[in-house]
KOLGU-4560 file (N, C-alpha, C; in nm, 3 decimals, padded with zeros to 5 digits):
<recs>
<n_xx: -02.216 n_yy: -05.462 n_zz: -02.657 ca_xx: -02.304 ca_yy: -05.389 ca_zz: -02.696 c_xx: -02.243 c_yy: -05.219 c_zz: -02.694 mol: A seq: 1 type: UNK>
<n_xx: -02.272 n_yy: -05.155 n_zz: -02.802 ca_xx: -02.211 ca_yy: -05.022 ca_zz: -02.861 c_xx: -02.240 c_yy: -04.911 c_zz: -02.751 mol: A seq: 2 type: UNK>
<n_xx: -02.171 n_yy: -04.839 n_zz: -02.736 ca_xx: -02.207 ca_yy: -04.730 ca_zz: -02.636 c_xx: -02.293 c_yy: -04.635 c_zz: -02.735 mol: A seq: 3 type: UNK>
<n_xx: -02.382 n_yy: -04.551 n_zz: -02.612 ca_xx: -02.494 ca_yy: -04.436 ca_zz: -02.695 c_xx: -02.403 c_yy: -04.326 c_zz: -02.724 mol: A seq: 4 type: UNK>
<n_xx: -02.433 n_yy: -04.258 n_zz: -02.846 ca_xx: -02.383 ca_yy: -04.124 ca_zz: -02.869 c_xx: -02.395 c_yy: -04.050 c_zz: -02.738 mol: A seq: 5 type: UNK>
<n_xx: -02.300 n_yy: -03.947 n_zz: -02.707 ca_xx: -02.314 ca_yy: -03.834 ca_zz: -02.600 c_xx: -02.442 c_yy: -03.745 c_zz: -02.646 mol: A seq: 6 type: UNK>
<n_xx: -02.530 n_yy: -03.732 n_zz: -02.577 ca_xx: -02.650 ca_yy: -03.670 ca_zz: -02.576 c_xx: -02.610 c_yy: -03.544 c_zz: -02.544 mol: A seq: 7 type: UNK>
<n_xx: -02.509 n_yy: -03.494 n_zz: -02.496 ca_xx: -02.470 ca_yy: -03.355 ca_zz: -02.476 c_xx: -02.434 c_yy: -03.291 c_zz: -02.587 mol: A seq: 8 type: UNK>
<n_xx: -02.396 n_yy: -03.359 n_zz: -02.673 ca_xx: -02.337 ca_yy: -03.300 ca_zz: -02.818 c_xx: -02.384 c_yy: -03.153 c_zz: -02.842 mol: A seq: 9 type: UNK>
<n_xx: -02.500 n_yy: -03.146 n_zz: -02.924 ca_xx: -02.563 ca_yy: -03.024 ca_zz: -02.922 c_xx: -02.673 c_yy: -02.992 c_zz: -02.864 mol: A seq: 10 type: UNK>
<n_xx: -02.733 n_yy: -03.075 n_zz: -02.761 ca_xx: -02.823 ca_yy: -03.078 ca_zz: -02.677 c_xx: -02.777 c_yy: -03.046 c_zz: -02.533 mol: A seq: 11 type: UNK>
<n_xx: -02.716 n_yy: -02.950 n_zz: -02.496 ca_xx: -02.688 ca_yy: -02.917 ca_zz: -02.402 c_xx: -02.799 c_yy: -02.865 c_zz: -02.290 mol: A seq: 12 type: UNK>
<n_xx: -02.795 n_yy: -02.914 n_zz: -02.152 ca_xx: -02.903 ca_yy: -02.876 ca_zz: -02.072 c_xx: -02.875 c_yy: -02.780 c_zz: -02.003 mol: A seq: 13 type: UNK>
<n_xx: -02.983 n_yy: -02.751 n_zz: -01.933 ca_xx: -03.002 ca_yy: -02.606 ca_zz: -01.821 c_xx: -02.933 c_yy: -02.471 c_zz: -01.923 mol: A seq: 14 type: UNK>
<n_xx: -02.850 n_yy: -02.419 n_zz: -01.885 ca_xx: -02.793 ca_yy: -02.296 ca_zz: -01.955 c_xx: -02.709 c_yy: -02.324 c_zz: -02.055 mol: A seq: 15 type: UNK>
<n_xx: -02.776 n_yy: -02.255 n_zz: -02.180 ca_xx: -02.707 ca_yy: -02.323 ca_zz: -02.289 c_xx: -02.565 c_yy: -02.259 c_zz: -02.322 mol: A seq: 16 type: UNK>
<n_xx: -02.476 n_yy: -02.328 n_zz: -02.370 ca_xx: -02.331 ca_yy: -02.249 ca_zz: -02.413 c_xx: -02.309 c_yy: -02.246 c_zz: -02.555 mol: A seq: 17 type: UNK>
<n_xx: -02.319 n_yy: -02.136 n_zz: -02.621 ca_xx: -02.348 ca_yy: -02.092 ca_zz: -02.736 c_xx: -02.210 c_yy: -02.156 c_zz: -02.816 mol: A seq: 18 type: UNK>
<n_xx: -02.127 n_yy: -02.127 n_zz: -02.764 ca_xx: -01.986 ca_yy: -02.179 ca_zz: -02.811 c_xx: -01.933 c_yy: -02.328 c_zz: -02.805 mol: A seq: 19 type: UNK>
<n_xx: -01.999 n_yy: -02.408 n_zz: -02.720 ca_xx: -02.004 ca_yy: -02.543 ca_zz: -02.725 c_xx: -02.099 c_yy: -02.626 c_zz: -02.815 mol: A seq: 20 type: UNK>
<n_xx: -02.222 n_yy: -02.526 n_zz: -02.822 ca_xx: -02.324 ca_yy: -02.580 ca_zz: -02.928 c_xx: -02.260 c_yy: -02.572 c_zz: -03.082 mol: A seq: 21 type: UNK>
<n_xx: -02.180 n_yy: -02.449 n_zz: -03.094 ca_xx: -02.119 ca_yy: -02.469 ca_zz: -03.226 c_xx: -02.001 c_yy: -02.559 c_zz: -03.247 mol: A seq: 22 type: UNK>
<n_xx: -01.951 n_yy: -02.585 n_zz: -03.154 ca_xx: -01.841 ca_yy: -02.669 ca_zz: -03.166 c_xx: -01.883 c_yy: -02.821 c_zz: -03.177 mol: A seq: 23 type: UNK>
<n_xx: -02.034 n_yy: -02.872 n_zz: -03.106 ca_xx: -02.055 ca_yy: -02.967 ca_zz: -03.132 c_xx: -02.143 c_yy: -02.993 c_zz: -03.294 mol: A seq: 24 type: UNK>
<n_xx: -02.177 n_yy: -02.890 n_zz: -03.335 ca_xx: -02.237 ca_yy: -02.872 ca_zz: -03.456 c_xx: -02.129 c_yy: -02.936 c_zz: -03.556 mol: A seq: 25 type: UNK>
<n_xx: -02.002 n_yy: -02.849 n_zz: -03.554 ca_xx: -01.900 ca_yy: -02.913 ca_zz: -03.626 c_xx: -01.854 c_yy: -03.016 c_zz: -03.603 mol: A seq: 26 type: UNK>
<n_xx: -01.863 n_yy: -03.071 n_zz: -03.511 ca_xx: -01.807 ca_yy: -03.190 ca_zz: -03.487 c_xx: -01.906 c_yy: -03.304 c_zz: -03.538 mol: A seq: 27 type: UNK>
<n_xx: -02.032 n_yy: -03.281 n_zz: -03.532 ca_xx: -02.138 ca_yy: -03.349 ca_zz: -03.604 c_xx: -02.117 c_yy: -03.366 c_zz: -03.749 mol: A seq: 28 type: UNK>
<n_xx: -02.096 n_yy: -03.243 n_zz: -03.795 ca_xx: -02.057 ca_yy: -03.240 ca_zz: -03.950 c_xx: -01.930 c_yy: -03.308 c_zz: -03.987 mol: A seq: 29 type: UNK>
<n_xx: -01.853 n_yy: -03.288 n_zz: -03.877 ca_xx: -01.710 ca_yy: -03.373 ca_zz: -03.928 c_xx: -01.616 c_yy: -03.259 c_zz: -04.000 mol: A seq: 30 type: UNK>
<n_xx: -01.640 n_yy: -03.144 n_zz: -03.982 ca_xx: -01.561 ca_yy: -03.061 ca_zz: -04.054 c_xx: -01.475 c_yy: -02.943 c_zz: -03.977 mol: A seq: 31 type: UNK>
<n_xx: -01.383 n_yy: -02.913 n_zz: -04.038 ca_xx: -01.310 ca_yy: -02.776 ca_zz: -03.962 c_xx: -01.348 c_yy: -02.642 c_zz: -03.942 mol: A seq: 32 type: UNK>
<n_xx: -01.304 n_yy: -02.569 n_zz: -03.857 ca_xx: -01.347 ca_yy: -02.421 ca_zz: -03.838 c_xx: -01.372 c_yy: -02.387 c_zz: -03.990 mol: A seq: 33 type: UNK>
<n_xx: -01.239 n_yy: -02.378 n_zz: -04.058 ca_xx: -01.254 ca_yy: -02.321 ca_zz: -04.193 c_xx: -01.342 c_yy: -02.362 c_zz: -04.285 mol: A seq: 34 type: UNK>
<n_xx: -01.383 n_yy: -02.498 n_zz: -04.280 ca_xx: -01.521 ca_yy: -02.548 ca_zz: -04.366 c_xx: -01.627 c_yy: -02.473 c_zz: -04.301 mol: A seq: 35 type: UNK>
<n_xx: -01.659 n_yy: -02.491 n_zz: -04.197 ca_xx: -01.766 ca_yy: -02.410 ca_zz: -04.113 c_xx: -01.791 c_yy: -02.280 c_zz: -04.170 mol: A seq: 36 type: UNK>
<n_xx: -01.686 n_yy: -02.205 n_zz: -04.158 ca_xx: -01.694 ca_yy: -02.069 ca_zz: -04.234 c_xx: -01.719 c_yy: -02.050 c_zz: -04.347 mol: A seq: 37 type: UNK>
<n_xx: -01.672 n_yy: -02.142 n_zz: -04.455 ca_xx: -01.699 ca_yy: -02.159 ca_zz: -04.560 c_xx: -01.866 c_yy: -02.186 c_zz: -04.579 mol: A seq: 38 type: UNK>
<n_xx: -01.909 n_yy: -02.261 n_zz: -04.508 ca_xx: -02.032 ca_yy: -02.292 ca_zz: -04.544 c_xx: -02.146 c_yy: -02.173 c_zz: -04.494 mol: A seq: 39 type: UNK>
<n_xx: -02.127 n_yy: -02.105 n_zz: -04.403 ca_xx: -02.184 ca_yy: -01.993 ca_zz: -04.351 c_xx: -02.152 c_yy: -01.872 c_zz: -04.403 mol: A seq: 40 type: UNK>
<n_xx: -02.032 n_yy: -01.840 n_zz: -04.479 ca_xx: -01.963 ca_yy: -01.741 ca_zz: -04.515 c_xx: -01.899 c_yy: -01.626 c_zz: -04.408 mol: A seq: 41 type: UNK>
<n_xx: -01.840 n_yy: -01.695 n_zz: -04.318 ca_xx: -01.771 ca_yy: -01.644 ca_zz: -04.233 c_xx: -01.610 c_yy: -01.683 c_zz: -04.193 mol: A seq: 42 type: UNK>
<n_xx: -01.514 n_yy: -01.618 n_zz: -04.153 ca_xx: -01.368 ca_yy: -01.673 ca_zz: -04.153 c_xx: -01.367 c_yy: -01.764 c_zz: -04.038 mol: A seq: 43 type: UNK>
<n_xx: -01.263 n_yy: -01.835 n_zz: -04.085 ca_xx: -01.232 ca_yy: -01.971 ca_zz: -03.954 c_xx: -01.193 c_yy: -01.852 c_zz: -03.824 mol: A seq: 44 type: UNK>
<n_xx: -01.145 n_yy: -01.753 n_zz: -03.841 ca_xx: -01.102 ca_yy: -01.680 ca_zz: -03.705 c_xx: -01.251 c_yy: -01.632 c_zz: -03.623 mol: A seq: 45 type: UNK>
<n_xx: -01.349 n_yy: -01.609 n_zz: -03.699 ca_xx: -01.479 ca_yy: -01.566 ca_zz: -03.649 c_xx: -01.556 c_yy: -01.715 c_zz: -03.571 mol: A seq: 46 type: UNK>
<n_xx: -01.538 n_yy: -01.809 n_zz: -03.653 ca_xx: -01.571 ca_yy: -01.943 ca_zz: -03.591 c_xx: -01.495 c_yy: -01.966 c_zz: -03.458 mol: A seq: 47 type: UNK>
<n_xx: -01.362 n_yy: -01.937 n_zz: -03.470 ca_xx: -01.308 ca_yy: -01.986 ca_zz: -03.349 c_xx: -01.347 c_yy: -01.870 c_zz: -03.220 mol: A seq: 48 type: UNK>
<n_xx: -01.362 n_yy: -01.747 n_zz: -03.243 ca_xx: -01.410 ca_yy: -01.646 ca_zz: -03.161 c_xx: -01.555 c_yy: -01.678 c_zz: -03.125 mol: A seq: 49 type: UNK>
<n_xx: -01.646 n_yy: -01.729 n_zz: -03.181 ca_xx: -01.763 ca_yy: -01.777 ca_zz: -03.143 c_xx: -01.749 c_yy: -01.910 c_zz: -03.070 mol: A seq: 50 type: UNK>
<n_xx: -01.682 n_yy: -01.985 n_zz: -03.091 ca_xx: -01.692 ca_yy: -02.109 ca_zz: -03.026 c_xx: -01.609 c_yy: -02.099 c_zz: -02.891 mol: A seq: 51 type: UNK>
<n_xx: -01.529 n_yy: -02.034 n_zz: -02.874 ca_xx: -01.454 ca_yy: -01.981 ca_zz: -02.738 c_xx: -01.559 c_yy: -01.884 c_zz: -02.651 mol: A seq: 52 type: UNK>
<n_xx: -01.662 n_yy: -01.829 n_zz: -02.726 ca_xx: -01.739 ca_yy: -01.745 ca_zz: -02.657 c_xx: -01.698 c_yy: -01.630 c_zz: -02.622 mol: A seq: 53 type: UNK>
<n_xx: -01.595 n_yy: -01.593 n_zz: -02.688 ca_xx: -01.532 ca_yy: -01.449 ca_zz: -02.678 c_xx: -01.607 c_yy: -01.365 c_zz: -02.754 mol: A seq: 54 type: UNK>
<n_xx: -01.677 n_yy: -01.396 n_zz: -02.860 ca_xx: -01.779 ca_yy: -01.290 ca_zz: -02.945 c_xx: -01.902 c_yy: -01.388 c_zz: -02.973 mol: A seq: 55 type: UNK>
<n_xx: -02.005 n_yy: -01.322 n_zz: -02.993 ca_xx: -02.135 ca_yy: -01.370 ca_zz: -03.013 c_xx: -02.141 c_yy: -01.378 c_zz: -03.158 mol: A seq: 56 type: UNK>
<n_xx: -02.221 n_yy: -01.453 n_zz: -03.230 ca_xx: -02.232 ca_yy: -01.468 ca_zz: -03.388 c_xx: -02.337 c_yy: -01.376 c_zz: -03.403 mol: A seq: 57 type: UNK>
<n_xx: -02.362 n_yy: -01.279 n_zz: -03.494 ca_xx: -02.466 ca_yy: -01.222 ca_zz: -03.546 c_xx: -02.582 c_yy: -01.330 c_zz: -03.578 mol: A seq: 58 type: UNK>
<n_xx: -02.704 n_yy: -01.256 n_zz: -03.578 ca_xx: -02.828 ca_yy: -01.355 ca_zz: -03.617 c_xx: -02.800 c_yy: -01.436 c_zz: -03.702 mol: A seq: 59 type: UNK>
<n_xx: -02.774 n_yy: -01.369 n_zz: -03.840 ca_xx: -02.761 ca_yy: -01.425 ca_zz: -03.983 c_xx: -02.690 c_yy: -01.538 c_zz: -03.964 mol: A seq: 60 type: UNK>
<n_xx: -02.596 n_yy: -01.544 n_zz: -03.897 ca_xx: -02.500 ca_yy: -01.673 ca_zz: -03.886 c_xx: -02.566 c_yy: -01.769 c_zz: -03.789 mol: A seq: 61 type: UNK>
<n_xx: -02.646 n_yy: -01.729 n_zz: -03.685 ca_xx: -02.703 ca_yy: -01.841 ca_zz: -03.598 c_xx: -02.811 c_yy: -01.903 c_zz: -03.703 mol: A seq: 62 type: UNK>
<n_xx: -02.899 n_yy: -01.819 n_zz: -03.792 ca_xx: -02.980 ca_yy: -01.912 ca_zz: -03.872 c_xx: -02.891 c_yy: -01.980 c_zz: -03.971 mol: A seq: 63 type: UNK>
<n_xx: -02.809 n_yy: -01.940 n_zz: -04.034 ca_xx: -02.734 ca_yy: -02.039 ca_zz: -04.113 c_xx: -02.663 c_yy: -02.174 c_zz: -04.027 mol: A seq: 64 type: UNK>
<n_xx: -02.634 n_yy: -02.147 n_zz: -03.915 ca_xx: -02.611 ca_yy: -02.268 ca_zz: -03.830 c_xx: -02.735 c_yy: -02.351 c_zz: -03.812 mol: A seq: 65 type: UNK>
<n_xx: -02.848 n_yy: -02.316 n_zz: -03.799 ca_xx: -02.963 ca_yy: -02.389 ca_zz: -03.784 c_xx: -02.990 c_yy: -02.472 c_zz: -03.901 mol: A seq: 66 type: UNK>
<n_xx: -02.969 n_yy: -02.405 n_zz: -04.015 ca_xx: -03.010 ca_yy: -02.469 ca_zz: -04.160 c_xx: -02.882 c_yy: -02.589 c_zz: -04.156 mol: A seq: 67 type: UNK>
<n_xx: -02.787 n_yy: -02.603 n_zz: -04.101 ca_xx: -02.690 ca_yy: -02.688 ca_zz: -04.094 c_xx: -02.724 c_yy: -02.798 c_zz: -03.998 mol: A seq: 68 type: UNK>
<n_xx: -02.835 n_yy: -02.777 n_zz: -03.906 ca_xx: -02.820 ca_yy: -02.867 ca_zz: -03.782 c_xx: -02.952 c_yy: -02.974 c_zz: -03.803 mol: A seq: 69 type: UNK>
<n_xx: -02.966 n_yy: -03.040 n_zz: -03.714 ca_xx: -03.112 ca_yy: -03.145 ca_zz: -03.684 c_xx: -03.201 c_yy: -03.035 c_zz: -03.696 mol: A seq: 70 type: UNK>
<n_xx: -03.324 n_yy: -03.086 n_zz: -03.700 ca_xx: -03.448 ca_yy: -02.988 ca_zz: -03.653 c_xx: -03.434 c_yy: -02.959 c_zz: -03.510 mol: A seq: 71 type: UNK>
<n_xx: -03.399 n_yy: -03.024 n_zz: -03.401 ca_xx: -03.397 ca_yy: -02.967 ca_zz: -03.282 c_xx: -03.305 c_yy: -02.881 c_zz: -03.235 mol: A seq: 72 type: UNK>
<n_xx: -03.200 n_yy: -02.882 n_zz: -03.309 ca_xx: -03.073 ca_yy: -02.793 ca_zz: -03.299 c_xx: -03.082 c_yy: -02.693 c_zz: -03.370 mol: A seq: 73 type: UNK>
<n_xx: -03.178 n_yy: -02.683 n_zz: -03.489 ca_xx: -03.218 ca_yy: -02.580 ca_zz: -03.563 c_xx: -03.284 c_yy: -02.487 c_zz: -03.465 mol: A seq: 74 type: UNK>
<n_xx: -03.392 n_yy: -02.532 n_zz: -03.410 ca_xx: -03.466 ca_yy: -02.422 ca_zz: -03.324 c_xx: -03.366 c_yy: -02.384 c_zz: -03.223 mol: A seq: 75 type: UNK>
<n_xx: -03.273 n_yy: -02.443 n_zz: -03.142 ca_xx: -03.187 ca_yy: -02.380 ca_zz: -03.073 c_xx: -03.120 c_yy: -02.240 c_zz: -03.136 mol: A seq: 76 type: UNK>
<n_xx: -03.043 n_yy: -02.289 n_zz: -03.223 ca_xx: -02.972 ca_yy: -02.174 ca_zz: -03.287 c_xx: -03.067 c_yy: -02.054 c_zz: -03.344 mol: A seq: 77 type: UNK>
<n_xx: -03.182 n_yy: -02.101 n_zz: -03.405 ca_xx: -03.282 ca_yy: -01.992 ca_zz: -03.440 c_xx: -03.344 c_yy: -01.933 c_zz: -03.352 mol: A seq: 78 type: UNK>
<n_xx: -03.351 n_yy: -01.983 n_zz: -03.223 ca_xx: -03.412 ca_yy: -01.940 ca_zz: -03.111 c_xx: -03.294 c_yy: -01.820 c_zz: -03.062 mol: A seq: 79 type: UNK>
<n_xx: -03.175 n_yy: -01.864 n_zz: -03.048 ca_xx: -03.064 ca_yy: -01.776 ca_zz: -03.033 c_xx: -03.044 c_yy: -01.625 c_zz: -03.128 mol: A seq: 80 type: UNK>
<n_xx: -03.120 n_yy: -01.674 n_zz: -03.241 ca_xx: -03.094 ca_yy: -01.524 ca_zz: -03.335 c_xx: -03.227 c_yy: -01.467 c_zz: -03.309 mol: A seq: 81 type: UNK>
<n_xx: -03.329 n_yy: -01.511 n_zz: -03.210 ca_xx: -03.446 ca_yy: -01.449 ca_zz: -03.191 c_xx: -03.564 c_yy: -01.473 c_zz: -03.266 mol: A seq: 82 type: UNK>
<n_xx: -03.562 n_yy: -01.591 n_zz: -03.320 ca_xx: -03.672 ca_yy: -01.642 ca_zz: -03.401 c_xx: -03.760 c_yy: -01.707 c_zz: -03.313 mol: A seq: 83 type: UNK>
<n_xx: -03.894 n_yy: -01.694 n_zz: -03.322 ca_xx: -03.983 ca_yy: -01.818 ca_zz: -03.269 c_xx: -04.074 c_yy: -01.870 c_zz: -03.381 mol: A seq: 84 type: UNK>
<n_xx: -04.134 n_yy: -01.993 n_zz: -03.327 ca_xx: -04.216 ca_yy: -02.072 ca_zz: -03.405 c_xx: -04.310 c_yy: -01.980 c_zz: -03.469 mol: A seq: 85 type: UNK>
<n_xx: -04.371 n_yy: -01.905 n_zz: -03.424 ca_xx: -04.466 ca_yy: -01.812 ca_zz: -03.460 c_xx: -04.405 c_yy: -01.723 c_zz: -03.566 mol: A seq: 86 type: UNK>
<n_xx: -04.291 n_yy: -01.670 n_zz: -03.557 ca_xx: -04.205 ca_yy: -01.603 ca_zz: -03.671 c_xx: -04.202 c_yy: -01.671 c_zz: -03.800 mol: A seq: 87 type: UNK>
<n_xx: -04.152 n_yy: -01.800 n_zz: -03.767 ca_xx: -04.143 ca_yy: -01.896 ca_zz: -03.885 c_xx: -04.271 c_yy: -01.926 c_zz: -03.949 mol: A seq: 88 type: UNK>
<n_xx: -04.387 n_yy: -01.966 n_zz: -03.901 ca_xx: -04.488 ca_yy: -01.991 ca_zz: -03.939 c_xx: -04.575 c_yy: -01.892 c_zz: -04.000 mol: A seq: 89 type: UNK>
<n_xx: -04.555 n_yy: -01.776 n_zz: -03.957 ca_xx: -04.618 ca_yy: -01.661 ca_zz: -03.993 c_xx: -04.580 c_yy: -01.631 c_zz: -04.176 mol: A seq: 90 type: UNK>
<n_xx: -04.451 n_yy: -01.650 n_zz: -04.196 ca_xx: -04.416 ca_yy: -01.652 ca_zz: -04.330 c_xx: -04.407 c_yy: -01.780 c_zz: -04.426 mol: A seq: 91 type: UNK>
<n_xx: -04.445 n_yy: -01.865 n_zz: -04.360 ca_xx: -04.488 ca_yy: -01.999 ca_zz: -04.419 c_xx: -04.586 c_yy: -02.011 c_zz: -04.523 mol: A seq: 92 type: UNK>
<n_xx: -04.556 n_yy: -02.061 n_zz: -04.668 ca_xx: -04.682 ca_yy: -02.067 ca_zz: -04.744 c_xx: -04.795 c_yy: -02.136 c_zz: -04.691 mol: A seq: 93 type: UNK>
<n_xx: -04.912 n_yy: -02.096 n_zz: -04.707 ca_xx: -05.032 ca_yy: -02.156 ca_zz: -04.683 c_xx: -05.074 c_yy: -02.265 c_zz: -04.781 mol: A seq: 94 type: UNK>
<n_xx: -05.126 n_yy: -02.372 n_zz: -04.749 ca_xx: -05.171 ca_yy: -02.476 ca_zz: -04.870 c_xx: -05.318 c_yy: -02.397 c_zz: -04.933 mol: A seq: 95 type: UNK>
<n_xx: -05.302 n_yy: -02.401 n_zz: -05.060 ca_xx: -05.410 ca_yy: -02.350 ca_zz: -05.143 c_xx: -05.541 c_yy: -02.455 c_zz: -05.108 mol: A seq: 96 type: UNK>
<n_xx: -05.637 n_yy: -02.389 n_zz: -05.064 ca_xx: -05.754 ca_yy: -02.478 ca_zz: -05.063 c_xx: -05.850 c_yy: -02.475 c_zz: -05.175 mol: A seq: 97 type: UNK>
<n_xx: -05.877 n_yy: -02.580 n_zz: -05.249 ca_xx: -05.969 ca_yy: -02.575 ca_zz: -05.361 c_xx: -06.124 c_yy: -02.561 c_zz: -05.317 mol: A seq: 98 type: UNK>
<n_xx: -06.230 n_yy: -02.561 n_zz: -05.448 ca_xx: -06.334 ca_yy: -02.557 ca_zz: -05.407 c_xx: -06.355 c_yy: -02.692 c_zz: -05.340 mol: A seq: 99 type: UNK>
<n_xx: -06.474 n_yy: -02.649 n_zz: -05.254 ca_xx: -06.526 ca_yy: -02.803 ca_zz: -05.167 c_xx: -06.637 c_yy: -02.864 c_zz: -05.255 mol: A seq: 100 type: UNK>
<n_xx: -06.623 n_yy: -03.000 n_zz: -05.233 ca_xx: -06.720 ca_yy: -03.047 ca_zz: -05.344 c_xx: -06.837 c_yy: -03.113 c_zz: -05.233 mol: A seq: 101 type: UNK>
<n_xx: -06.957 n_yy: -03.103 n_zz: -05.261 ca_xx: -07.075 ca_yy: -03.130 ca_zz: -05.197 c_xx: -07.099 c_yy: -03.277 c_zz: -05.192 mol: A seq: 102 type: UNK>
</recs>
């Protein structure tokens, strides 16, 4: 029987460690620091600093990490950027309601 994937990957429990979550994102995407940097518009050195928790990524990069992630992981990164579900819902386009038929 195949072993289950490690659930700690991007889903760290208790206190989140942002650096580990970025490492897990990169591992999930199977890309290098340099490639992740290219995808989000940052240097490989910045990615390294963020992964080691020596620097915190600015919100715009956290949002980009979210866009590269699974939906659950997306909300983690967006939450770290300060976004809430209410913020996102507020700017979502509303479905157009047509005339009611009686």
